[in-house]
N, C-alpha and C positions, 0 to 999 in steps of 0.2 A: 101776702107776699113774704113776710118774714117766716111764717110757718112753712111755706113751700121751700124756702132756702134752707131752713133748719132740717127739714126732712131730707132734702137732697144731700146736704152735708153729712147727715147721719148715715144715709144709704151708702155714700161713697166711702165713709170711714169704715163701716161694717164690711163692705166688700173688700177693702184693703186688708183689714184685720183677718178675715177668713182666708184670703189668698196668701197672706204672709204665713199663716198657720200651716196651710197646705205645703208651701214652699219649705218651711222648716222641717216638716215631717218627711218630705222627700229627701232632703239633705241628710237627716238623721238615718233614714233607711239606707241610703247609699253608703254612709260612713260605716254602718253596721255590716253591710255586704263586703266592704273593703276589708274589715277585720276578719270576717269569715273566710274570705279567699286567702288572706295571709296565713290564717291558721291551717287551712287545708293544704296550702303549699308547703308550709313548714313541717307538716306531718305526712308529706308525700301522698296526699289523698287526691291531688290534682297535678297534672303535668306542669312543671315550672314555666314553660313557654306560654301555656294557656293562662296560667295564673298571672304572669307578667302582663299579658295583653289585657286581661280583665282589670287588673289594678291600674294600668295606665288609663284605660277608658273610664273607670270609676273616678279616678282622681281628676281627670279633665272635666267630667260631668259635674262633680262637686264644685270645682272652681268656677265653672260657668254659672251654676245656680247661685253660688254665693255672690257673684257680681250683680245679680238681679236684685239682691237684698239691698 
């Protein structure tokens, strides 16, 4: 019984660790994208209205993902 509980606990902990890693990677990627859009907008590589829309959506998504953590 103890072995089963320990294995279950290990499995749950591993799952959580893996999922947290994926979540952190997603947040990092979105933060990078945010910087790229800002760079493109400041260098007139993308229309400012489109950039603003992207930035608002990226910021909202990052905030939402950070609340999961």
